[in-house]
N, C-alpha and C positions, 0 to 999 in steps of 0.2 A: 130786879134789878133795877135802878134806874143808874143813869148815867149822864155828863156832865155836857152840853151843847159842845163842845171844843169852839165855839164862837172864837176864842181867841188867846187858842191854844197854838203850842208850836210842834213841830217834827221833825227830825232827822232822819235825812236819807238814808238807807240801808246801803246803796254806794257808792252813790259820789259825795257824802257826808255832809251836805248842805241841809242849810234849817229852811225850813216851808210850814205855812202855813198848815194843820194838819188836818182841811178838809179836803186837802189838795192834792195827800198823796195818798198814790192807790195801791193799794195790792195788787200783789201778784201772780203766777201761778202757782208760784213754792213759798210763797211767805211773805217773801221780799215788798218789806214798805218802799215804794221806790218813786221818785216824784214826775214831770211828764216827760222831763227828758230823757230820763235812766230809763225809763217803763219800756218793757219787754213784754210783748207777748208768747203767748206759749207757739212752742212751729208745729205743726199738722200733724209730723216725725213720732213725736210723742205722745200721740193720744193713739190709744188700739184701735185696728181698723175692725170695723163692723162682722162679722164672719157670723155666717149660716151653717148650720148640721144641715150636712151631705142629704141629701135624695138617696135613700139605701133600698130602700122597692118600692114597688107599685100600691097603690091600693086595689085589692080586688081580682089580682092578676087571672086572668084566662090563657092557659099555654093553649097553645093551637093542635089539635087534634087527629088532621087532614090532613099534616105531613109525615108519617113515619119516619124516621132517620135512617138513612141507608149504609151509615161507614160505620154507623153504631149503632146498637142494641143489645136493649138487658131482655134475657130471661129471667121472667120468673113464673113460682109457681103462690106466691103469694096475690089473693084479692084481683081481681079484674080493671089492679088502674091503667093509669095512661103512662107507667113504667117504659112497659114492652111491648115485646110476644110474652103471649102466656105459652111455656108448658103443655101441651097436650101426654104428652107421655113420658114416664122417669125415663132419665137418662143419666149414665153411669160415665166420671168422669176420672183419669187416671192422669196424673201427672209426676217427674219424677227432675232431680238435677242434679245429681250424680250419684260415687260410690264414697259413704264414707271409713276412713281406717283407720283404724284408732286402736295401739302398738301399748301396752303395756307389759316393765319389766320388771 
């Protein structure tokens, strides 16, 4: 679609309602046609900040196998992984919380 050159065309400023040459009116960031006196640039706080994603994991991590944790050790019978110490003999564990009494009438 072809448009006219607007060489002699006039336009009205949307803010002050004065008549100006159409070529001198500028379009603001919110779509308003304004003259050079009323023209308002977009405030930087209206722009969304550039946010990069947080680094959540390391690329090819290597756990430290030379240090055995002294405060917390996990015992396992599954595999020979780095989780903790492998059990050599089967052990038995019992635990109790308390007594529960149920009375029905």
